[in-house]
Each structure stands twice: as structure tokens, then as C-alpha cells.
N, C-alpha and C positions, 0 to 999 in steps of 0.2 A: 518831482522828488526825489531826493537820495534816500535810501534803503543802506543801513548800517548792520551788519550780520558779525556778532562778536560772541566767542564763546565765556562763557563762566564755569570756572571750577570749584574745588572744594578748599584752596587753599586759604592762608592766614593772610589775606591782603592787608598789605601796610600802605597809608595816603604817601604817593609818591608824587611829586613835582614835575606832572607829562612837559614833555615841549615838541612844538611844532612850528616851523617857521617864524621864529622872534616869538610868539606866543605859549602863556604856559597855563596850567591847570593842577591846582591840587587836591588828589582825589585817590580811593582805594581803588577805584573802579577806573579801570581805562576807556571802558564804555563811554563812561560820563565826560571822561576828558575828549574824544573823537564826536562827541555830540555839538561842544563846545567849538571845538576848530573846523567842523565842517557842516554842523545843523541837519542832520539828516532828518526826514519827514517822518519815518520810523524805525524802530531797532528792531532786529530778530534777535533772539539768543537763544544759542545753541547750551544744552546744558543737561546734566543727567538729575534726576529726582533727587538725589542726595547733594547734588550742588545747589540746584533750587532750592532747596530745604534751610542750607546755610548761609546763600547771601542773594538769595532772589527779590525778597521783599528790600531789603538794603537797597540793592539796585535801583529796584523800579523808584524808589523813593526819591532818587539822585535825580533820574532821568526824567526830562518834562517832554520829548516825544514820546507817542503810544510805543509800546514795546509789546512782542508777542513772542513767547516763550515754544519752543523744541525741543521735545523732552527726547535725551538720548539714550537710548538702552544700554545696560550696566553689564559690567564683564567686557571678557574678551575671546570667546569663543566664536567659532567660523559664524554661527547665526546669529550673534550680536553683531559683529563687525558687519556683516552686511547689512542688518536695518540700520546701522549707524549711517552707513551709506547713505542708505535710501533718503534718508533723514537731512543730510548735507545736500542733496540736490533737489529735496523739498525748498529748504530753506532758500538755498542760491538761486534759485528762478524769480525772477522779477522781470519785467517789460524789457524789451532790449532798449528802449529810449530813455529807460530811468536809471540814473548813475548808481552803480554799487559800489561800496566801500565793506572790504571785508579784514576782518579784525582775527589773527589767530593770536594774540597775545597770551592768552590762558587757555590755549589748548592743551589737553593733556596728553601727553603720549604719541600714539599715531593719529589723533584727531586731525593736527595741521596739514600730515600728507595726505589723508581722506580729504579734507577741504582742497587742496590743491588738485587732486584727482577728479574730483567732482567739477571744479573750476575748468579742467582740460575737458572733461567730456562734455559740459556744455559746449566749450567754444569749436569742441569737433561738430556737435550738432548744430551751430551758428543759431545758438540761444542766449549767449551769454554779452550781455550790454557791451555796447562799445567802449563805455567810460568804466571801467573796471577797476578797480585800486587794490593792493594788497597792503596792511598795514602791520608795523610789529612795535609795543612796547618795550625796550629795551632795559628792564630793569635792573639795577647793580646785583650783585651776588658778594654777601647776602643784602638782600634789599634794607634799607634803613629808614625811617619815617622821616619822610621831607626830602630825600635823596632826588636827585635828578635821574628822569628815566626819558632819552629821546625816543621820538618816535619815528622808527625807519620805515622808509618807501621801499615795499617790495615788488613793488610795478613791475619795474623793468624785467623780474623774472617770468611773470607772465605775457610779456614781449615777445621774450627769448622761446615760449612756447609757441605762440602764435607765428613766429618765423619759422622754425620748425616744422610746424604744419603746412605750411607755403610750400616749405621745398621740397616737404615729401609729396605731396599734391603734386608739384612742378616735375617731379621725378619721374611719378606712377603714372602721371596721365597726360603731361606735357600743357595742361592750363598753369598760366601765371597770375590769374587773377588774385588769387590770398596770398603769394608772394610779392607782387606789387602794392597791396594793399598796406602790407606789414612796412616793405622798405620806405613806404611814402611816410608812414606812421613814425617808424623810426626816424626817417631825415628831419622830419618836423621837430620832433622832440631834441634831437641833437643842435639842431638849429637855434632852436629856443632857448635852451642851455647855455650856447655858446655866446648868444646875441648879450645874456644877463652879463657873462662872466668878460666883456669886451672883445670875445675872439671872432675871429672872420667864419662866417656859417657857408660863404659862398662857396668857397673848394671842398665841401664835402656832402652837398647834394647829389640826389638819388636820378635825377635825372636821367642821365645818360644810361644807366644799368634800367632803367624803366623803359625806357625806350628799346633799348636792345632784345630785352625780355618780353614786350609785346610781338616784336617782328617776327622773333625766333620762336615764340608760341605760335602764331597765328599760320608760320608758313610751315611749320609741324602739322597743326591740325589740317590745313589747305595740302598738306603732300606736294609742295614746289621743290621738289627734290635737288635741281641745280642752284636754285638762290638759296638754300641751306648750306649745301656743299661748297660750290663754286662762287658762287656769287651773280652777279647778273652783269653783263657788257663785258666789253674789250680793256685791258689792260694800255695805257696808253704806250707808246714808244718812245725809247730812250730819249732824252731832253728836249721833248713834245712840251710845249707851252699850252696853259690853257685849262680849263674845266677838266677834271678825268672824268670818262664817261663809263668807266667801271665803276660796281657796287659791290663791294667786299659781302661775301658771303655772312648771314645771318649767325654762325656758328662762331664763325671769326671774331665778328662784333660784339656777341654776348662775350667769348671770353675773354676779349680787351677791356669790355666792362665791369666785367666779374674781377680781374683783375686789380682793375684801378679802384675800383670800388671798396674793395677788400682792404687795398693796404692801406687807403685813408682812413679806415673806421675799425682797424684791426683793434687799436686799443681801446674803441669806445664798445664795439660790440664783439668781441673773439668768438663769441659763440654762431653770430652769425656769419663772420667771415670764416670759420668752420666749414659751416653748410653750405657755403658759397663757392668754396673751394672744390668739394662733392660733385656741386653741378658742372661746374670749370672744368672736371677730371672726365667726367660723362660726355661731354660735347667735345673736347678736343679730339679725337679719331673723327669727327666727321667733316674737319677742315682738309681742304687738297685742292690742286692748281686746275685739274683737269680730271673727269671721270672717265677717262679711255685707257689710263696707267694703271697701276697695281695699288698705287697708293689710293686713287679713286674707287677702285674696286672694293676695298677694304672699308671704304667710308661706308658705300651704301651697304654692304654687308653687316657693319656695326650698326647703323640705322635700321636694316631689315630687323635683327636681334634686337634692339631697343624697343622697337613697338611689340615684336613676340613677347619680351621680359612685360611690358605693361598689359598685357591681354587684349592690344591691339589688333586682333588678326587679319583683319582685311588690310590695314594698310601694310603690317607685314610680309602679305603675300604680292601686294603690288610692288614694292620696293624690292622684293626678291626676284622679282618677273622681269621687272625693268633692269636690275642690275643684270641678271643672266644674259638678255639682250645687249648690254653694252659690251659682253665679251666679245662679241661676236662681228663688232664695228671694227671699222677699217683703223678709226683716230676718232679724234677728238670730233670733227665733221657729223660723226654718227652719234656723240656722247653729249655734246656740251651747249645743251639745248637754249642756252642764256647768252651766245657766245655769235659773232658775225660769222666764224667758220661753220657753223651748223648749217644741215641741209637735211629736209625730209627725206630729199632722194637717199642720202647715204643710211640715215637711220630705216627707211624703207628695206635695204638691203639688208642691215644687221639684223632686222626683224625677220627677211626673208629668208636668212640661214640658219638663223636659230630655229624658226618653225617645219623647216626643211626635216629637220629630223627628229624620226618619230618618238625617239626617248623624251626628246622636250616637251613636247605637245601634251605627252601625259603629265609630264612637271604641272605642267601649268592646268589642269584642269581643278586642282583644289582651289586653286586663285580664283577660277571661274564659279565655282561654287559661291566663296566667300564672296565674292563681288556680287551677287546677283541674290544673296540671301535665300538661295535653295529654290527660288521661286522659275525652273526651267527643266526641261526633260533632259536627263542626262545618260549616256549611253559608257555600256564598257563595264568589265568585272568589278577594278578598282575603285568607280566611283560608287559603284551598286555597295561595295563593301564600306567604302568611307560611308555612306548614308544609313547604311542599317546599326547603329549606334545601339548597346546594348546599357542602360541607364545603371547599373549596379556595375558596371566596368569604370574605374577611377577617372579614366581619362576619356574625351571625346576623341573615337578616330582621326576627326577632322585636324586635331591638334597635332597629333603625331605627324599626321602628311604634312603638315604645313612645317612642322620642325626639318622634316625630311628634307623639303623643296628649300630651306634656307641652308641644309646642311649642302646639299648636292650644288648650291650657288659658292658653297668656300670651297669645296672640292675643285668645281670647275678655276676657280679661281687658283688654285695651287699647284692643280697639275694639266690647266688649259682646257678650254672650249671642248666640246665634242666634235671627233671629225665626221664630215658626210662619207656618207657608202659610196659613193661614186668618187669616180678620178677622173673625168673627162673633164677640159672646159666648157664653159657655158657654147652654146650652138643658137644658130639663128635657124627656125625652121618655117618654113612657106607652106601650109597645106590647101593645095589646089589640085584640081584637074586640068585646067584652063591654061591653054598656051598662051592665051592674050593675058592673064593675068604674070604667068614668067618674063612677059616680053616688056611687060611694064614694070617689074621689078627692076629688071635692067635697065630700063631707061632712067628710074627712078637713083639707081645707082647704089639699091639695095645689096649689101653681101650677105646671101643666104647661103647656110653650109647642105640643105638639102633641101628640095623640092617633096614633100610627101602628097599621094591621093587620100591616104588615109591617115587619120592620129589615133594612136596608142599611147593614152595619157600614163601609164604607165611606165613609160620608157623616158618621162621627163625629168631632169636633172636641175636641182636649185640654179637660175641663173638663166636657164634656157629661158631666149624668144621663141615664142610662137605668133606667126602671123594667118591669119585666115577669115572665114566667114563661118563660126564654129560655133553649135548651140552652146547656151548655156552652161547646161549640167559639164560638158567638157571644159568651158572655161574655167568653172568652179575648180575644177580635179588639177587641172595646172596650175593655179595659183596654190591650193593647198600643196603641193609638190614642190612650191619655193621658183616657181617661173613666173612668165612675163607674158600677156597677153596683148596683143595688138591687132584692133579687127580692121578690117579694109571696108571703109564704108565710101559710098557714093549716091548719088540723087539717079536713077534707073528711069527713066520714064516707060507708062504700062506700055507702050508698042515695044520696047526694048527688051522686057521679060523674058525668062522662058529659055534664053537662047546663050550662046557663048559670045563673049564681047570682046573687041578686039583692042589692042592697047590703047588705041585711038580715040576710042570712046569710051575708053574706062577714063581717060584723061579728059574728054570732053565731059565727061559725066561728073566731073570733079572726083575722082579716086584719091584717097587719103587714109593714113592709116592713123588710128584712134587708140590709144592706150586705157583699158579697164581691167580694174581689179574685183573679181568676185568671189565672195564668200557664202558658206552655209548658215545659217541661223546658229546652228551647233557649233560653228569654228570661228565666230566674227572676232569672238574675246582671246583667242589663243595668239 
């Protein structure tokens, strides 16, 4: 059942010949003509008491459908205007599966604007029927009896409003759902009209843009940073034949789809084209060839700030943290995770360089707090300060700390990564008191810079390799300082335990080096 919502004023309405899609109706009241054209199951009349006294009975006599009146307050003081808006909301609320027609022909002064605002509010709340139309009877000026009055379809302006909501939600949250729904609806309407006019609707499909939006939105929400920025796979060598292995980044594909759709529909949807241009400008800085150069670093910085502006703090912190690590990589092998050149070992080296610097470890504590939703025990004055929030303060200190993390990322891009406090080349240290172990190392061709009977972990610099059979707490400290540890493992039978082994015995018992990385629970995410 269709619901018609119409205004009724105090004017001296003359009989006009209202026109709609080849049909006509001669009547004083546009509501009667709309009843003929659309056959609503009910009519809701918005009018002041004065207007109802002047025309209410006459209009009801002309209508066949049940009519319900909504009394509007008289006057234009702030209280009356507020009450008018409340009445508009009440009159416009119908079940979402029921078609709604809103006629603003006889709306007086600000009333059509209030009705539009109420429609916008219901649309934003998800309570506006999917099939909602706005119409206006365009009477001649001055109106003469029997003159033609075409009824204008103003619904496209409501569509533009929905598209604007979709763009705003996408820009603020990354969720493309409403925007995709709006694009599909706009595409259907345009294609339908082109068919009626004998045009070619195929060239104006929004399918490519919808697919690009879906992929970009999904990868943003899943935080797939390389897929967003550099794409997936390698570029084929020049002159290579066959299918390309590389999948271009979702930011590039979305920008191209936005440009293509905007160019095709600029004349039909100028407002939508303008809004889509805003999205294109927002995502353009994300495109890059590699995350190992200045442009790639700035792409990650832009992404971190984008999440920060949206209030998506955990995502912003994670992007900033990973971006900082890329500054310490040797090249694409430590940054471009979707390319064949990438290696976990190169990324681990970048992580080691980054976390070997005490100032960097302090930076990412704020990220760890956000990542674990405060569900862990933290130590350190700077963290305690971040958690002691005064609710009377305008900002939570975590917000300021997060912005500080991103600002430090920007500084290190501009000035270069922090330098470690050591100046020596990485060393290989073998911790053992046994001559047999030294001889075994020589037989294996190990290049050892120094054999130590005891290890002071404070002497470890990032990149140092320690070999031995050390207790786990020392191994954790070696790793925390950016060093590597290889454990001297072998299967020693019970009868050979408790005494020094020869190199031959070590070989017989399967002596080998196995690399381990040990972290404490409070440092495992740094």
C-alpha cells in the first residue's frame, strides 16, 4: 500500500489541469491528482488548523482514499518550528516496505525544507522506505483556471542525498556498503532511462566501480597494507608474453574506476561525480611501486593518518608501527611482502634493527596497549601515565600518544631512521669453557670472533650472533638487544653426561646449531 503525504495551505486554489506521464486530472487540489496517478492506500495531510478550516472538508470530499490529518503549529517562533519538525517526522514514518510519495506543492515557506530535512534524518537512521518519491505540482504564475500544471519528479535530489551519505560513511569509516547500494540504484535508473530513449546503457554500468570499492573497502578493514599500496605479485619482465602475474593495488584500481565512472556519468550525476572526485583525491597518495622508498614510506604515513582521522586508533597504530620498521629494512626484500623478492629473514633483520633501539621500543608501547585492549600488565612511567586518564580532560592521553607515534614516523621519514648507539660490526661469540667444543667449531668451519667462558648480555649489539648452551633468560636478553642465538644441540647418552666431550664425541652425538628466538610476554609484540 502506497502512502501519500501532502501539504495543505490557505491559498485560493484554482482548478488546474495537473499532468503526469501522459495522464491529466482537473482539480483544485494536487493531492486529488496524485491519488488518480498513483492510487495510494492512504493520504496524510499536513496542515495548520487555519488551512484545515479553509480547505480540509473540500479536500476530503474529493479524495477516495482514507485521509489522516497532522496538525502543524501556527507561527514561526523557535518552539513552533521545533514542533513542526516533530510533526513532519511523525507523518513521514511509514514501514520500510511501503512505497512513500511526498508532495511538497502546497508547502508554505520553510515547510518543504523541513520536510526534506526530516526525510534526510529518516534516511540517515535507515528508516526511510526504499521506494520514496518527492513530487511538486508546478502551477503557472499567476495560476489561471484550467491551466496546465506539470507534476515534477524531484526524487533524484533524494537520490543525491543518499549518495552523499554513502560517500561520507565511506570516507569516515571505510565501509562502502551504502555507497555501493547507491551506485547500483543510480546505475539501474540511468540504464532504464537510456533504454526508453533508445540509447546504449552498457557503457554506463557501475560494475567496475562497485568491484573496486568492495576490494578496497575489504582490504582497508582487514589492514592488508601491501595489497592496498603496491599490489600483489611481480610485474612481468619487458616483452614477456602470457598472463600477468601482478595484481595491481586496490587503491590504484579504485582510482582508475572512479575516474572512468565519473567521466561517463558527469553529465547525468554531477553531484555524484564531484563526491567521487573527493574519494579519488583521498586515496591517490596510497599508490606506490614499493614500500622501500620515500614515496612508499609516505603512503604508509598517509594511511596511518587516514585511520587516525577516522578514529580507528588500533589500525592507525599498527600501520605506523609497521611503517617505522620499513625504514630499517635493506630494501624491498624487507618491505614488499606480496612480491617474490620478499623474505622473512630480511623483515626480521629490519625488526631487529628497529627494536634494538630503546627509544623505538618505547614508541610502540602505545600500539601494544591498543592492540590488547588494555588486557595486559604494563610497566614503565610513560605507560602508567597514559593509562591514568582524567575524564574531565578533553582528550584521552592515548590519543595524544598515538598522534605522537605517527608524528615520530613522519620525523624519521624526513630525517632518517634512528642510529643505534653501537659502532662495531656484528660479531659471532661462542660461549663455552670446553676445548672439545672449540675444536668442533674449527672442524665445522665456523668463523668465531671470540670464545667466552661467560657472557655479559649487556655487551650484545644488534646483529651479534651468540652460540652456546645458555639458560633461557639469557637467550631472551640477547634477543631483546637485537642479537641472534644458535643453540648447540646434541643427543648425549646418559653415560656420557657430566664430563667434557671431545670433538669426535660431539660429532658422534649429532652436534648441530639450531637458531631460536626467545621473547618475554611483555615484549613479544614490540
